[in-house]
C-alpha positions, 0 to 999 in steps of 0.5 A: 499499500502506498504511503498516502493510503497508509496515512489515511488508515493511520488517521482513522485507526483510533479516531472517534467522531464528536458524535461517537462514531468510529470507522472500520478500515480495510485495505486492498493491495494487489497488482491492479489496485491499491485502495481502502474501504472505509465503513462508518459503523452506523451507516455500514451499507455505504462504504467510502472507497479511498484511493490515491494518486501522486498528488491527491487522496480521493474518496468516493461512496456509491449512493444509489443506482439510476434504476432506483429513481422514480419514473419521471423524477430524473431531471428534478433529482439532477437539478436538486443535486446541482443546487446542493453541490455548493452547499455540501462542504468537502463533497460533490455529487457525481454520476458514473455509469448509472451510479450516483455517488458523493466524492471528495478529494484532498492533497496527499500532504493533508494533515491527519486532522484534515483527513479525519475531518474530510472523512467525517464530513463526507460520511455525514453528507452521505446521510444528508444526501440520502435524506434529501434524495429519498423523495426521488427514489423508489421505496424498497 
């Protein structure tokens, strides 16, 4: 595993958020990919995937598939997400291959406390995003 991802793993090892949440981190390191799977204990079904380039730490979490959107609500959902992008600190919405997600990026030179803040805010944004998107999604 590269040094940047080791730094993320170390930052979350004994970290507890202000509300008492903790993160479980699993590393995947093989010839094809090196990444972390970060799971906040109270939202286990939404794993944050972390990768690193030479200059950036990249965090991404899949929210839902395009097929889960109520028929006729796609444009309204997309518009709402665009409007929320600015109001959602340290995170942005994305659509890749029919999968909606939230992502964040930061410098590999970020301090430990900045990494902890990014992951905490991103995990809180998952909860907030799902809450506001619920009205556009088919109920399971």
